[in-house]
Structure formats: C-alpha cells, structure tokens
C-alpha positions as CSV (number, residue, x, y, z in Angstrom):
1,M,0.0,0.0,0.0
2,K,1.4,3.4,-0.8
3,I,-0.3,6.6,0.8
4,L,0.4,10.1,-0.6
5,S,-0.5,12.7,2.6
6,I,-1.0,16.3,2.4
7,E,-0.5,18.5,5.6
8,T,-1.7,22.6,5.3
9,S,-3.0,22.7,8.7
10,C,-0.8,25.9,9.6
11,D,2.3,27.5,7.9
12,E,4.1,24.2,6.7
13,T,3.4,23.1,3.0
14,A,3.8,19.3,3.5
15,V,3.1,16.1,1.4
16,A,4.9,12.7,2.0
17,I,4.9,9.1,0.4
18,L,4.5,6.3,2.7
19,K,4.7,2.5,1.5
20,I,3.2,0.0,3.8
21,T,4.0,-3.7,3.2
22,K,2.4,-6.5,5.6
23,Q,4.5,-9.7,6.7
24,K,3.9,-10.8,10.2
25,E,4.0,-7.4,11.1
26,Y,3.5,-4.1,9.1
27,F,6.5,-2.2,8.1
28,F,6.9,0.9,6.6
29,K,9.5,3.0,4.1
30,I,9.2,6.6,3.6
31,L,9.5,7.4,0.1
32,S,9.5,11.0,0.2
33,N,8.7,13.6,3.2
34,I,8.9,16.9,1.5
35,V,8.3,20.1,3.4
36,A,8.1,23.9,2.5
37,S,8.6,26.0,5.4
38,Q,7.1,29.5,5.8
39,I,8.9,30.9,8.9
40,K,11.2,33.4,7.4
41,I,7.6,35.0,5.5
42,H,5.7,35.3,8.8
43,Q,8.6,35.9,11.1
44,K,8.1,40.1,10.8
45,Y,4.5,39.1,12.2
46,G,5.8,36.9,15.4
47,G,3.3,34.2,14.3
48,V,1.5,33.0,11.5
49,Y,-0.7,35.3,9.3
50,P,-3.5,33.1,7.9
51,T,-4.3,34.9,4.6
52,L,-0.7,34.9,3.7
53,A,-0.2,31.5,4.7
54,K,-3.3,30.1,2.5
55,R,-1.5,32.2,-0.6
56,E,1.9,30.4,0.6
57,H,0.2,26.7,0.4
58,E,-1.4,27.8,-3.0
59,R,1.9,28.4,-4.4
60,N,3.8,25.5,-2.8
61,L,1.4,22.4,-3.5
62,A,1.8,21.5,-6.6
63,P,5.8,21.7,-6.9
64,V,5.8,20.3,-3.4
65,L,3.9,17.1,-4.4
66,R,6.1,16.8,-7.8
67,Q,8.7,16.8,-6.0
68,S,7.8,14.1,-3.5
69,L,6.5,12.1,-6.4
70,L,10.2,12.5,-8.1
71,E,11.6,11.8,-4.9
72,A,9.7,8.4,-4.3
73,R,10.2,7.6,-8.1
74,L,6.4,7.6,-9.0
75,Q,6.7,10.5,-11.5
76,K,6.0,9.6,-15.0
77,S,5.6,11.5,-18.1
78,K,2.2,11.3,-19.6
79,V,1.6,9.8,-23.1
80,K,0.1,12.3,-25.3
81,N,-3.8,11.8,-25.6
82,Q,-5.7,10.4,-28.9
83,K,-8.1,13.0,-30.1
84,S,-10.9,10.4,-29.1
85,K,-10.2,11.2,-25.6
86,I,-10.0,15.3,-25.6
87,Q,-13.9,15.7,-24.8
88,I,-13.3,13.7,-21.9
89,K,-10.4,15.5,-20.9
90,S,-12.2,18.9,-21.4
91,Q,-15.0,17.5,-19.1
92,K,-12.6,16.6,-16.0
93,L,-10.6,19.7,-16.6
94,K,-14.2,21.7,-15.5
95,T,-14.5,19.8,-12.5
96,L,-11.1,20.2,-11.5
97,K,-11.5,23.8,-11.9
98,E,-15.0,23.8,-10.1
99,I,-12.9,22.1,-7.2
100,L,-10.9,24.5,-7.3
101,Q,-12.6,27.7,-8.3
102,R,-11.7,29.7,-4.7
103,H,-7.6,28.8,-5.8
104,Q,-7.4,30.1,-9.1
105,N,-3.4,30.0,-8.7
106,L,-3.2,26.5,-7.8
107,Y,-5.7,25.3,-10.6
108,K,-3.2,26.5,-12.9
109,S,-0.2,24.8,-11.7
110,L,-1.8,21.9,-11.0
111,K,-3.3,22.1,-14.6
112,R,-0.1,22.4,-15.8
113,F,1.3,19.4,-13.7
114,L,-1.8,16.8,-14.7
115,S,-1.5,17.8,-17.9
116,K,2.2,16.3,-18.2
117,S,1.8,13.6,-15.9
118,Q,0.5,9.9,-15.4
119,K,-1.6,8.7,-12.4
120,P,1.5,7.6,-10.0
121,T,1.0,4.1,-8.5
122,I,-0.8,4.9,-5.3
123,D,-3.4,3.4,-3.2
124,L,-5.4,6.5,-1.3
125,I,-4.7,9.9,-0.5
126,A,-5.1,11.6,3.1
127,V,-5.1,15.0,4.1
128,T,-5.4,16.9,7.2
129,V,-9.0,18.2,7.5
130,G,-8.6,19.7,11.0
131,P,-7.8,21.3,13.4
132,G,-6.1,24.3,12.2
133,L,-6.4,27.7,10.3
134,E,-10.0,27.4,8.3
135,P,-8.1,29.3,4.9
136,C,-5.0,27.0,5.0
137,L,-7.2,23.7,6.0
138,W,-9.3,24.1,3.0
139,T,-6.2,24.6,0.3
140,G,-5.3,21.3,1.2
141,V,-8.4,19.9,1.3
142,N,-9.6,21.1,-1.8
143,F,-6.0,20.1,-3.4
144,A,-6.7,16.8,-2.2
145,K,-10.0,16.6,-3.0
146,A,-8.7,17.7,-7.1
147,L,-6.4,14.9,-7.1
148,S,-8.6,12.4,-5.9
149,F,-11.3,13.4,-8.6
150,W,-8.8,13.1,-11.3
151,W,-6.6,10.0,-10.2
152,N,-10.0,8.4,-9.0
153,L,-8.6,7.7,-5.9
154,P,-10.0,7.4,-2.3
155,I,-9.3,10.4,0.2
156,V,-8.8,9.2,4.4
157,P,-9.8,12.6,6.5
158,V,-7.0,13.0,9.3
159,N,-7.6,14.8,12.5
160,H,-4.0,16.8,13.0
161,I,-4.1,16.0,16.7
162,E,-4.8,12.3,16.6
163,A,-1.6,12.3,13.9
164,H,0.7,14.0,16.0
165,I,0.0,10.7,18.6
166,L,-0.1,8.2,16.2
167,V,3.1,9.2,15.0
168,N,4.5,7.6,18.0
169,F,3.7,4.1,16.7
170,I,6.4,4.3,14.0
171,E,9.8,2.8,15.2
172,Q,12.6,1.5,13.1
173,N,10.6,1.0,10.0
174,Q,8.0,-0.9,11.8
175,I,4.1,0.3,12.8
176,K,3.4,-0.8,16.1
177,I,-0.4,-2.2,16.4
178,K,0.1,-4.9,18.9
179,T,0.4,-2.7,22.5
180,Q,-1.7,-4.4,25.0
181,K,1.0,-3.0,27.7
182,L,0.8,0.6,26.7
183,F,-3.1,1.5,27.1
184,P,-4.6,3.3,28.8
185,A,-2.2,6.0,28.3
186,V,-2.0,9.7,28.9
187,C,-1.5,12.0,25.7
188,L,0.1,15.4,26.1
189,V,-0.2,17.2,22.8
190,V,1.5,20.8,22.7
191,S,0.6,21.7,18.8
192,G,0.4,25.2,18.0
193,G,-2.8,26.6,19.3
194,H,-3.5,23.3,21.3
195,T,-2.4,22.0,24.5
196,Q,-4.3,19.2,25.6
197,L,-4.2,16.3,27.9
198,I,-6.1,13.2,26.3
199,L,-6.8,9.9,28.4
200,M,-6.4,7.3,25.3
201,R,-7.7,3.8,26.1
202,N,-6.9,2.3,22.7
203,F,-6.4,3.6,19.1
204,G,-9.7,5.6,18.1
205,K,-10.8,5.9,21.7
206,Y,-10.1,9.0,23.4
207,E,-11.4,11.4,25.9
208,I,-9.9,15.1,26.5
209,V,-9.6,15.7,30.2
210,G,-7.8,18.7,30.2
211,E,-6.6,21.5,27.9
212,T,-5.6,25.3,28.0
213,R,-8.6,27.7,28.7
214,D,-6.8,30.7,27.0
215,D,-3.2,30.8,25.1
216,A,-1.7,27.4,24.3
217,A,2.0,26.6,25.4
218,G,3.3,26.9,21.8
219,E,1.4,30.2,21.5
220,C,3.4,31.4,25.1
221,F,6.9,30.7,24.0
222,D,5.7,32.7,20.4
223,K,4.9,35.6,22.3
224,T,6.9,36.0,25.1
225,A,9.9,35.4,22.6
226,R,8.6,38.2,20.8
227,I,8.4,40.2,23.9
228,L,12.0,39.3,24.3
229,G,13.0,40.2,20.8
230,L,13.6,36.8,20.1
231,P,12.8,35.4,16.2
232,Y,9.9,33.5,15.4
233,P,9.2,30.5,16.1
234,G,9.6,31.1,19.8
235,G,9.8,27.9,21.1
236,P,13.3,27.0,19.4
237,A,14.7,30.9,20.1
238,I,13.8,30.5,23.8
239,E,15.2,27.2,24.5
240,K,18.5,28.2,22.9
241,Q,18.9,31.5,25.2
242,A,18.0,28.9,27.9
243,L,20.9,27.1,26.9
244,Q,23.1,29.7,27.7
245,W,21.6,30.3,31.7
246,K,22.1,26.2,32.7
247,S,25.3,26.2,35.2
248,E,24.2,25.5,38.6
249,T,27.0,28.5,40.0
250,Q,24.8,31.0,37.8
251,R,21.2,29.7,38.9
252,S,22.4,29.9,42.2
253,K,22.3,33.4,42.0
254,F,18.9,33.7,39.5
255,K,16.4,36.5,40.8
256,I,14.0,36.2,38.2
257,K,10.7,34.0,39.4
258,L,7.9,33.9,37.1
259,P,4.3,32.0,38.1
260,R,3.2,28.8,37.0
261,P,-0.5,29.2,36.5
262,M,-2.9,26.7,37.5
263,I,-0.2,24.3,38.6
264,Y,-2.0,23.4,41.6
265,S,-5.4,23.2,40.5
266,K,-7.1,20.2,41.2
267,D,-8.2,19.6,37.6
268,Y,-6.0,18.7,34.4
269,D,-6.8,22.5,32.6
270,F,-3.9,24.9,31.2
271,S,-3.3,28.6,31.4
272,F,-0.6,30.6,30.0
273,S,-2.2,34.1,29.1
274,G,-1.0,35.2,32.7
275,L,2.7,34.2,32.3
276,K,2.9,36.2,29.1
277,T,1.6,38.9,30.7
278,A,4.0,38.3,33.7
279,V,7.0,38.6,31.4
280,L,5.8,41.8,29.8
281,Y,5.7,43.1,33.2
282,K,9.3,41.9,34.0
283,V,10.5,43.5,30.7
284,K,8.9,46.7,31.3
285,S,10.3,47.0,34.9
286,Q,13.6,47.1,33.5
287,K,15.3,50.5,33.8
288,S,17.4,50.2,30.8
289,K,15.8,50.1,26.9
290,V,18.0,47.3,25.8
291,K,17.9,44.5,27.6
292,S,21.6,42.6,28.2
293,Q,22.2,39.4,27.2
294,K,22.1,38.1,30.5
295,F,18.6,39.2,30.9
296,I,17.2,37.5,27.9
297,S,19.1,34.3,28.5
298,Q,18.0,34.2,32.4
299,M,14.3,35.4,31.2
300,A,14.4,32.4,28.3
301,Y,15.6,29.9,31.3
302,E,12.8,30.9,33.5
303,I,10.2,31.3,30.6
304,Q,10.7,27.4,29.6
305,A,11.2,26.3,33.1
306,A,7.6,28.0,34.0
307,I,5.9,26.3,31.0
308,N,7.7,22.8,31.4
309,D,6.9,22.7,35.3
310,V,3.3,22.9,34.1
311,L,3.0,20.9,31.6
312,V,4.9,17.9,33.4
313,K,2.7,18.5,36.6
314,K,-0.4,18.1,35.4
315,T,0.6,15.3,32.9
316,I,2.1,13.2,35.8
317,K,-0.9,13.9,38.2
318,A,-3.3,12.6,35.1
319,V,-1.0,9.4,34.2
320,K,-1.8,8.9,38.6
321,D,-5.2,9.7,38.6
322,F,-6.0,7.3,36.0
323,R,-3.4,4.8,36.3
324,A,-1.9,5.3,33.2
325,K,0.7,2.7,31.6
326,S,2.3,5.2,29.4
327,I,2.9,8.9,28.5
328,I,2.7,9.9,24.8
329,L,3.9,13.2,23.6
330,G,3.4,15.2,20.3
331,G,3.5,18.4,18.8
332,G,6.1,21.1,18.0
333,V,6.7,21.9,21.6
334,A,7.2,18.1,22.2
335,A,10.5,18.8,20.2
336,N,12.4,21.1,23.1
337,S,14.9,19.1,24.8
338,D,14.1,19.9,28.2
339,L,10.7,18.6,28.5
340,R,11.7,15.2,26.8
341,K,14.5,14.9,29.4
342,R,11.8,15.5,32.2
343,F,9.4,12.8,31.0
344,E,11.9,10.4,30.6
345,N,13.1,10.6,34.0
346,F,9.6,10.7,35.4
347,S,8.7,7.8,33.1
348,E,11.8,5.8,34.7
349,A,10.8,6.7,38.0
350,L,7.3,5.9,37.6
351,K,8.2,2.7,35.6
352,I,6.0,3.4,32.8
353,N,6.1,3.6,29.1
354,F,7.2,7.1,27.5
355,L,6.7,7.6,23.8
356,V,7.8,10.7,22.0
357,P,8.5,11.3,18.4
358,P,11.8,11.9,16.7
359,K,12.2,15.6,16.3
360,K,11.8,15.7,13.1
361,Y,8.3,14.3,13.2
362,C,7.2,16.9,16.3
363,T,6.3,19.5,14.1
364,D,3.8,19.8,11.5
365,N,4.7,17.2,8.5
366,A,3.1,14.8,6.3
367,V,4.4,11.6,7.5
368,M,2.1,11.7,10.5
369,I,-0.7,12.3,8.8
370,A,0.0,9.3,6.4
371,V,0.3,7.2,9.1
372,A,-2.7,8.1,11.2
373,A,-4.2,7.2,7.8
374,F,-3.1,3.7,7.9
375,F,-5.0,3.1,11.1
376,Y,-8.1,5.1,9.3
377,K,-7.4,3.0,5.8
378,K,-11.0,1.3,6.4
379,D,-12.6,4.9,6.7
380,K,-11.5,5.8,3.0
381,M,-14.3,8.1,1.2
382,S,-15.1,9.8,-1.9
383,W,-13.6,13.2,-2.7
384,Q,-17.5,14.7,-2.4
385,K,-17.9,14.0,1.2
386,I,-14.3,15.8,2.6
387,K,-15.1,18.9,4.4
388,A,-12.7,21.1,6.7
389,N,-13.1,21.7,9.9
390,A,-11.1,24.5,11.6
391,N,-12.7,23.6,15.2
392,L,-12.8,19.6,14.8
393,R,-12.1,17.9,18.0
394,I,-10.6,14.4,18.7
395,S,-12.8,11.9,20.4
C-alpha cells in the first residue's frame, strides 16, 4: 500500500509518500517527505498570518507534490492523448476548476502538472481536515479533492491532533499495532494553538481530560519570545537562550521568578496568558531600554522552566489519577529537549512507558498524516464528502 499525504493546517506545506507492507508485522518505508516552510515569511509578524499562509500553500502545493513524486520515483510523463479522449479531458478540467474555484493560482499550476503526468501508483490520499487555520485547511483539502477526482483515488480524512499521537507508533521501519501493555495512556499534545491532555484507552478511543483555557504553550513561547525581541518561532529561540543560562553556579544567583499558572489546581487544565503578562511586566520594569544578553537568557530559562513545570506536573497528575501505563508526547513543543528529558526521568521513576517522536516528526509534517491514515484506511471515502473543520475535536 502506498499513501500520499497532504498537510496544510498552519504554515507548513507538506507532502509525503509512505509505503506499507505486511509480513508478520506492518513495515513502512518513507519514499518521500517534503516540507516547504513559511517561517521566514511570518517572522516579521511574530506568528502566522492566515491569509498569507493560504497564499503560500497555493503557491507551494503543486511543486511540493511534484518533488515528492520525483523523490519517490513515482513521477511519470504522460503519453499524448488520442483525439477520442479530448472531450473527456475537457469535462475533467471543468470539474477540476470547480473544485479549485477559490484557488485560481493553484488550479493553474496543478492543471499544468496533471496535463504532463500520468497517474502514479498510489492507493489512497490522506489529508488533514482539522483542526487548524481554516483558510489553510481548505487549501489542502481542496487540493486533495482535486487529486482524488483526477486520479480516481479514495481519501482518508485525518485529525491533525490524532496524527501527532499516532506518529509515535512508528519505530525502526515498523508500525506497532500490538500494544496491549501501553493502554490506558495519557497523551500530552502541545501543537500550535493546542495544549491538551488526552486519555487514550486504545486506538480511536480518546477523551480530552484537560486543555488550555486561553493561550497554548506554543503560543506562550511565541509571544514571550517576541517580548524579548527573539525571532519566530519562539520555542526554539527560547530554548537556545535558556541553554546559555544552565550552570548551577548561575542558577544559584538567579533572581527572576515567574508564575506557574494553575499548577496546583485540582483539574488537568492549563492557562498560559498570565505567564505571558508576567513576562511583559518584568521586561517593562527594566530601567534600561536595551536588554542585556544576561537578562534575556535568564528570562528565557525561567519562561521555559515555568511552561515545562506546568506541563509535566499536570501530566503526571493525570497519569497517577487514571493509572496510565504510558505517557505519549506529541506536537511542536515536544521537540523541546528539556521537556523530553523531564518526561524520560519521570517515566523511569514511575516505571511506565514513554513515547515521543523523533524531533523531525514533532513539528507539522505529512508523514504523521500518512501514519494516521494507515490506522483509518477502512474509513476511506469519495472526494465529494471531504470537508475541512477548523475546530475539529478528537474523540
């Protein structure tokens, strides 16, 4: 089975092709994994500008698809059509244009690509349908619908949050599905505008037990980084600065203290807007308008510590309360080395499993969408039924 997957939920235009074979177990091979990042475009805004992101997706999707097929060695030039087929082609182009009527530039670039290419040996198409930024989601969904129609292939709609969880089940070219010793599991998904604690009883059986009431952890990293004058995305920038303030000698002289919002509340919810405000007040209280490197690295260290303290405390509380056998981590913030190390230590102490993806699969990518589609391959449907849902929930 070969799955072509598409991810456009935010500011990454990603296409991947995953080949899955079954012997005694399921084995996979990533034939291609192409990501066109928009980070440089959105840096001056300190975050993602949805309309701009949509435009870039429209510009990037066809070239990224072509590159992905070339890398997978599935790109084939088209044999010239016979005259008897011209009318059929004309009708197909009319439907293709209707599907992409809100994406004229994408229609033009895809039309050029399809007119020169044969149908690749793909079994199904997977696409992120939510949650995410609506203009971005619809661009990817309509692109997938166009390919599904043109190539007569089924589509599997994928929940972006669930994909961040399920990518944990690929390891050393194998997809793990016999996981009796893993469940129930507590999943911490910290992706973009989402910070959620999810109780996973089995594949497809989820319950959101806690989530952010305002800013997500990733948003807090981005906003506090911008306050400190650090570049977007904020998570890697904060982590880099924090590493410069890590020795015990320096920490003994540490004077900056930030709040840990809701860390002792009896529920599993989060709140990070107050932390962002506390950082703003700390920065404004400095007499010098030009902040020293020492101050910035101190603040970055404390911001990272405050966010991770809350994430870990809440997760461990859920693990104990639900008697979970595993902690599963996913999302862009899961790439944070300090957070990963903390969970490794706690899981060893609690003698439970800890699953975390390689860092390259923490941020948005299409491989995780293909993996999720593998688990839901029986739910494939026709292109006419696929819709984007920016507020899609996992359940």
